[in-house]
C-alpha positions as CSV (number, residue, x, y, z in Angstrom):
1,M,258.6,-62.1,-74.1
2,I,260.6,-60.4,-71.2
3,D,261.1,-56.6,-73.3
4,R,257.2,-56.9,-73.4
5,L,256.2,-57.6,-70.4
6,A,259.0,-55.3,-68.7
7,N,257.2,-52.6,-71.0
8,L,254.0,-52.7,-68.9
9,P,252.4,-50.9,-67.0
10,E,253.2,-52.2,-63.2
11,S,249.3,-51.9,-62.8
12,Q,248.6,-54.8,-65.8
13,R,251.7,-56.9,-64.7
14,R,250.4,-57.0,-60.9
15,A,246.7,-57.7,-61.8
16,A,245.1,-61.0,-61.2
17,N,247.3,-62.1,-58.4
18,Q,250.1,-60.6,-60.5
19,R,250.4,-63.2,-62.6
20,L,252.0,-61.3,-65.2
21,D,254.8,-60.5,-63.1
22,R,254.8,-64.1,-62.1
23,I,255.8,-65.2,-65.4
24,L,258.4,-62.4,-66.1
25,L,260.5,-63.5,-63.2
26,Q,260.5,-67.0,-64.2
27,A,261.0,-65.9,-67.7
28,I,264.3,-63.5,-66.5
29,T,265.6,-66.8,-63.8
30,D,265.5,-69.2,-66.9
31,L,266.9,-66.7,-69.6
32,V,269.7,-65.7,-66.4
33,F,270.2,-69.7,-65.6
34,Y,270.5,-70.3,-70.1
35,L,273.4,-67.2,-70.2
36,T,275.5,-68.3,-67.2
37,Y,275.1,-71.6,-68.5
38,R,276.8,-70.0,-72.2
39,D,279.5,-67.7,-70.0
40,R,277.4,-64.7,-71.1
41,Y,277.7,-62.9,-67.4
42,A,277.4,-59.2,-68.5
43,E,273.8,-59.9,-70.4
44,A,273.4,-61.8,-67.7
45,L,274.1,-59.6,-64.8
46,A,271.8,-56.9,-67.1
47,N,269.0,-59.3,-66.9
48,T,269.5,-59.6,-62.7
49,T,269.2,-55.8,-62.6
50,L,266.5,-56.1,-64.7
51,A,264.8,-58.5,-62.3
52,E,265.9,-56.2,-59.2
53,R,264.3,-53.1,-60.4
54,L,260.6,-55.0,-61.1
55,S,260.6,-57.0,-58.3
56,A,259.3,-55.9,-54.7
57,P,261.5,-54.2,-52.8
58,E,261.5,-57.4,-50.0
59,H,262.8,-59.5,-52.8
60,G,265.1,-57.2,-54.5
61,V,267.8,-58.5,-52.6
62,V,267.5,-61.6,-53.4
63,W,268.8,-60.4,-57.0
64,Q,271.7,-58.4,-55.8
65,Q,272.9,-61.8,-54.1
66,H,272.7,-63.5,-57.3
67,S,274.2,-60.6,-59.6
68,A,277.2,-61.2,-56.9
69,A,277.5,-65.1,-57.4
70,L,277.7,-64.2,-61.1
71,L,280.6,-62.2,-60.2
72,L,282.0,-64.3,-58.4
73,Q,281.6,-67.1,-61.1
74,S,283.0,-65.0,-63.9
75,G,286.2,-64.2,-62.3
76,D,285.2,-60.5,-60.9
77,L,286.1,-61.0,-57.0
78,D,286.8,-57.6,-56.3
79,A,283.2,-56.6,-57.6
80,A,281.5,-59.3,-56.5
81,F,283.1,-59.0,-53.0
82,A,282.4,-55.2,-53.2
83,L,278.7,-55.7,-53.7
84,L,278.3,-58.3,-51.1
85,D,279.5,-55.5,-48.8
86,R,277.1,-53.2,-49.7
87,I,274.2,-55.2,-48.8
88,A,275.4,-56.1,-45.7
89,R,276.2,-52.9,-44.7
90,E,272.3,-52.4,-45.9
91,G,270.9,-55.4,-44.2
92,D,271.1,-57.3,-41.0
93,F,273.6,-60.1,-39.4
94,T,272.4,-62.9,-41.9
95,H,274.0,-60.8,-45.2
96,W,277.4,-60.8,-43.1
97,H,277.4,-64.2,-42.9
98,D,276.8,-64.5,-47.1
99,L,279.9,-62.1,-47.4
100,V,282.4,-64.1,-44.5
101,M,281.4,-67.6,-46.1
102,S,281.9,-66.7,-49.5
103,A,285.4,-65.0,-48.9
104,L,286.0,-68.4,-47.0
105,R,285.0,-70.3,-50.2
106,H,287.3,-68.0,-52.3
107,H,290.5,-68.2,-50.0
108,R,290.2,-64.3,-49.1
109,L,290.8,-64.3,-45.6
110,D,291.8,-60.7,-45.9
111,I,288.0,-60.0,-46.7
112,A,286.6,-62.7,-44.3
113,Q,288.2,-61.4,-41.2
114,A,287.0,-57.6,-42.3
115,A,283.6,-59.0,-42.5
116,L,283.8,-61.0,-39.4
117,D,285.3,-57.4,-37.5
118,E,282.1,-55.7,-39.0
119,A,279.6,-58.3,-38.2
120,E,281.0,-58.5,-34.5
121,R,279.7,-54.7,-35.0
122,A,276.7,-55.3,-35.9
123,V,276.1,-58.1,-33.7
124,N,277.0,-55.8,-30.2
125,R,274.8,-52.7,-32.2
126,V,271.9,-55.7,-32.0
127,I,272.2,-56.5,-28.8
128,A,272.4,-53.4,-27.0
129,T,268.9,-53.2,-28.8
130,L,267.6,-56.4,-27.4
131,D,266.0,-57.5,-23.9
132,N,265.4,-60.9,-24.8
133,E,268.2,-63.5,-23.6
134,P,267.7,-66.1,-25.7
135,E,267.7,-63.8,-28.9
136,I,270.9,-62.3,-27.4
137,R,272.3,-65.8,-26.7
138,Q,271.6,-66.8,-30.5
139,T,273.0,-63.5,-32.0
140,R,275.9,-64.6,-30.2
141,A,275.8,-67.9,-31.1
142,Q,276.0,-67.1,-34.8
143,L,278.9,-64.9,-34.3
144,A,281.0,-67.8,-33.0
145,Y,280.0,-70.3,-35.8
146,L,281.3,-67.3,-38.6
147,K,284.6,-66.8,-36.0
148,A,284.8,-70.7,-36.1
149,H,285.0,-71.0,-39.4
150,V,287.1,-68.3,-40.0
151,A,290.1,-69.5,-37.5
152,L,289.8,-73.2,-39.0
153,E,290.5,-71.6,-42.5
154,Q,293.8,-70.4,-40.6
155,D,294.3,-73.6,-39.4
156,K,294.1,-72.7,-36.1
157,I,292.5,-75.3,-34.4
158,E,292.6,-74.6,-31.0
159,E,290.5,-71.1,-31.6
160,C,287.9,-72.9,-34.1
161,M,287.4,-75.7,-31.4
162,A,286.8,-73.1,-28.4
163,W,284.1,-71.2,-30.9
164,A,282.7,-73.7,-31.7
165,Q,282.0,-74.9,-28.4
166,Y,280.9,-71.8,-27.1
167,A,278.1,-71.9,-30.2
168,M,277.2,-75.0,-28.7
169,T,277.1,-73.8,-25.4
170,T,275.1,-70.7,-26.2
171,S,272.3,-72.0,-28.6
172,D,270.4,-75.2,-28.6
173,F,270.5,-75.0,-32.2
174,F,274.3,-75.4,-32.3
175,S,274.0,-77.6,-29.5
176,S,271.8,-80.0,-31.3
177,N,273.4,-79.4,-34.7
178,P,277.4,-79.7,-34.2
179,G,277.5,-81.3,-37.8
180,Y,277.8,-77.5,-38.6
181,F,281.0,-77.9,-37.6
182,Y,282.1,-81.0,-37.5
183,V,281.1,-82.2,-41.4
184,Q,284.8,-79.0,-42.3
185,L,286.5,-80.6,-39.5
186,V,286.5,-83.7,-40.9
187,H,287.1,-82.8,-45.1
188,R,289.7,-80.6,-43.8
189,G,291.4,-83.3,-41.8
190,Y,290.7,-82.5,-38.2
191,Y,289.7,-85.8,-37.2
192,R,290.6,-86.1,-33.6
193,E,288.6,-82.9,-33.2
194,A,285.7,-83.9,-35.1
195,L,285.1,-87.0,-33.7
196,T,285.1,-85.2,-30.5
197,L,282.2,-83.4,-31.1
198,I,280.3,-85.9,-33.2
199,H,280.4,-87.7,-29.8
200,H,278.0,-85.2,-28.7
201,D,275.7,-85.3,-31.4
202,Q,272.8,-87.1,-30.0
203,T,269.9,-85.7,-32.3
204,N,271.2,-87.0,-35.7
205,P,272.4,-90.5,-35.8
206,M,272.4,-91.0,-39.6
207,R,275.0,-87.5,-39.9
208,A,277.0,-88.3,-36.5
209,G,277.3,-92.0,-37.7
210,F,278.6,-91.2,-41.4
211,W,280.6,-88.3,-40.5
212,G,282.2,-90.2,-37.9
213,G,283.1,-93.4,-40.1
214,L,284.4,-91.2,-42.3
215,A,286.7,-89.8,-39.6
216,F,288.1,-93.1,-38.8
217,Y,288.4,-94.7,-42.4
218,R,290.3,-91.6,-43.3
219,R,292.7,-92.1,-40.4
220,G,293.3,-95.5,-42.0
221,E,291.1,-97.4,-38.8
222,Q,288.4,-99.6,-41.5
223,E,286.9,-101.7,-39.1
224,Q,285.9,-99.0,-36.9
225,A,284.9,-97.0,-40.3
226,E,282.5,-99.5,-40.8
227,Q,281.3,-100.3,-37.6
228,R,280.3,-96.4,-37.4
229,W,278.4,-97.1,-40.7
230,R,276.9,-99.7,-40.4
231,Q,275.3,-98.7,-37.1
232,A,273.8,-95.8,-38.7
233,L,272.3,-97.9,-41.5
234,R,270.4,-99.9,-38.4
235,A,268.9,-96.7,-37.0
236,P,265.5,-96.4,-37.8
237,L,264.5,-93.7,-40.1
238,P,262.3,-91.1,-39.0
239,D,258.3,-91.6,-40.4
240,E,258.3,-87.7,-40.6
241,G,260.8,-84.9,-41.8
242,T,263.6,-85.3,-43.3
243,V,266.7,-88.3,-43.3
244,D,270.1,-87.3,-43.7
245,F,270.1,-88.1,-47.4
246,L,273.6,-87.6,-48.3
247,E,275.1,-89.6,-44.9
248,F,272.5,-92.1,-45.9
249,V,273.3,-92.7,-49.4
250,M,277.3,-92.6,-48.9
251,A,276.9,-94.9,-46.1
252,H,275.9,-97.3,-48.5
253,Y,278.7,-96.2,-51.4
254,Y,281.3,-96.7,-48.4
255,L,280.3,-100.2,-48.1
256,G,280.1,-101.4,-51.2
257,D,276.2,-100.7,-52.3
258,K,276.4,-104.3,-53.0
259,E,272.9,-104.5,-52.8
260,G,272.3,-101.1,-54.4
261,R,270.3,-99.5,-52.2
262,G,272.2,-96.5,-52.0
263,L,272.4,-95.1,-55.8
264,A,268.3,-96.9,-55.9
265,S,267.4,-94.1,-53.1
266,V,268.6,-91.5,-55.2
267,L,267.7,-92.5,-58.6
268,D,264.2,-92.7,-56.8
269,D,264.7,-89.1,-55.2
270,L,265.9,-87.5,-59.1
271,R,262.4,-89.3,-60.2
272,Q,260.4,-87.4,-57.8
273,Q,262.2,-84.2,-57.5
274,Q,261.4,-81.5,-59.8
275,D,263.9,-79.1,-59.0
276,V,267.1,-81.2,-58.5
277,A,270.1,-79.7,-56.8
278,F,273.7,-80.5,-58.0
279,G,274.2,-82.4,-55.6
280,Q,271.9,-85.1,-55.7
281,L,273.1,-85.3,-59.7
282,F,276.7,-85.9,-57.9
283,L,275.9,-88.7,-55.9
284,A,274.2,-90.8,-58.9
285,G,277.3,-90.0,-61.0
286,L,279.2,-91.3,-57.8
287,G,276.8,-94.1,-57.5
288,W,277.4,-95.5,-61.3
289,A,280.7,-95.1,-61.1
290,L,280.7,-97.1,-58.5
291,R,279.4,-99.4,-60.8
292,N,281.4,-99.2,-63.3
293,D,278.9,-97.7,-65.9
294,R,281.6,-94.7,-67.1
295,T,278.8,-93.5,-69.3
296,A,276.1,-93.1,-67.5
297,A,278.4,-91.7,-64.8
298,H,279.6,-88.9,-66.9
299,S,276.3,-87.9,-68.0
300,N,275.2,-87.8,-64.5
301,F,278.5,-85.5,-63.5
302,R,278.0,-83.6,-66.2
303,L,274.6,-82.8,-65.4
304,A,275.6,-81.8,-62.0
305,V,278.4,-79.3,-63.5
306,M,275.7,-77.8,-65.7
307,R,273.3,-77.3,-62.5
308,S,275.9,-76.0,-61.0
309,K,277.7,-73.5,-63.5
310,S,273.8,-72.4,-64.6
311,T,273.1,-71.8,-60.9
312,A,276.4,-69.7,-60.3
313,S,276.8,-72.1,-57.7
314,G,280.4,-72.9,-59.4
315,R,282.1,-73.6,-62.6
316,L,282.8,-76.9,-61.5
317,L,281.7,-79.2,-58.9
318,P,283.7,-78.0,-55.3
319,H,286.8,-80.0,-53.8
320,F,284.2,-81.0,-50.9
321,W,282.6,-83.4,-53.2
322,W,285.9,-84.9,-55.2
323,A,286.9,-86.2,-51.8
324,F,284.8,-88.8,-52.1
325,C,285.8,-90.0,-55.6
326,A,289.3,-90.0,-54.4
327,D,288.4,-92.3,-51.5
328,L,286.0,-94.6,-53.4
329,L,287.1,-94.5,-57.2
330,P,290.4,-96.5,-58.3
331,A,293.4,-94.3,-59.2
332,S,293.3,-95.4,-62.6
333,E,290.1,-93.8,-63.0
334,H,291.0,-90.3,-61.1
335,D,292.1,-88.5,-64.2
336,D,288.8,-89.3,-66.3
337,Y,286.6,-88.0,-63.8
338,A,288.7,-85.2,-62.2
339,R,287.8,-82.9,-64.7
340,Y,284.1,-82.2,-63.7
341,F,285.6,-80.6,-59.5
342,A,287.3,-77.3,-58.7
343,D,290.8,-78.3,-57.4
344,A,290.8,-82.0,-58.1
345,T,293.9,-84.0,-58.6
346,S,294.8,-87.4,-59.4
347,T,296.2,-88.7,-55.9
348,R,294.1,-89.7,-53.2
349,A,294.9,-86.8,-51.0
350,E,292.3,-86.6,-49.0
351,K,292.6,-90.6,-47.9
352,T,296.7,-90.1,-47.1
353,I,296.5,-86.8,-45.1
354,Q,297.7,-87.6,-41.7
355,E,295.5,-86.2,-38.8
356,K,297.3,-83.2,-37.5
């Protein structure tokens, strides 16, 4: 079907509100997901290249980025970063952001630092053409965000905090969303610094309450942790918009979820969603594991890995998610579930980290 539709004249594919074009690109997307899950990366890349050629110019970069994700997952890091670098040089600051963060996720500090330097040059060129002060401040704050995360990866915590504070004082967005910094600080074991930022988060009570509780929990201060989680769950949920769903569910899980509200929320969310993210499936798997239903837990963890792998988000679930399992599941069960996570260990490493 893809071959036949791709060979049709462009005018025919784009007739009737681009009906055949939309069918073709959806078919390519589904095939790429299937091929990726089967480790058939060369074929998947051929199809993303086809989709890029057939797409409107403004959508072509999305397929280029997916090609880079396929290369990263297949292990061809040099080709992936070369492609992301080309996208960034032909694009705007957001593409430098993608390159820096991808390099950090793969522990390539050399590439992250080089991309950060290029991003700063790009920001300086942009600022030179702007006369809108709020836009200038936001652009500088976005650069500070990247500098904070590169410094964190280098364990330069004072530098990280300085750039985080700069971003928050420069940008209303980061001032209202310090979670973009403190979530990773908690994950990396910098609990004192994380709590400093959490204390100033007046906009997101659920997020601040959960991560503040987690910081205390991993410092061994159980009573303080439970107090934070209960307080967060007592906060009224918004009538409109989204709640911090991960934090809502995990607060229930860390408190034992005796009434099953956390798992019930996840299962209800899964029933309502058509396009399920791997994080939702992870939450279901962990909820069942906490109830010692290993069949359901393994089923959901496997589905989470399938979703992550097929979308080129990673062959396994990120270590970020394993840290929750290490906290909450008995050590005797770690080996049973560690297979689904990258860099997982059979010890409760995150629980035993001493505050840096």
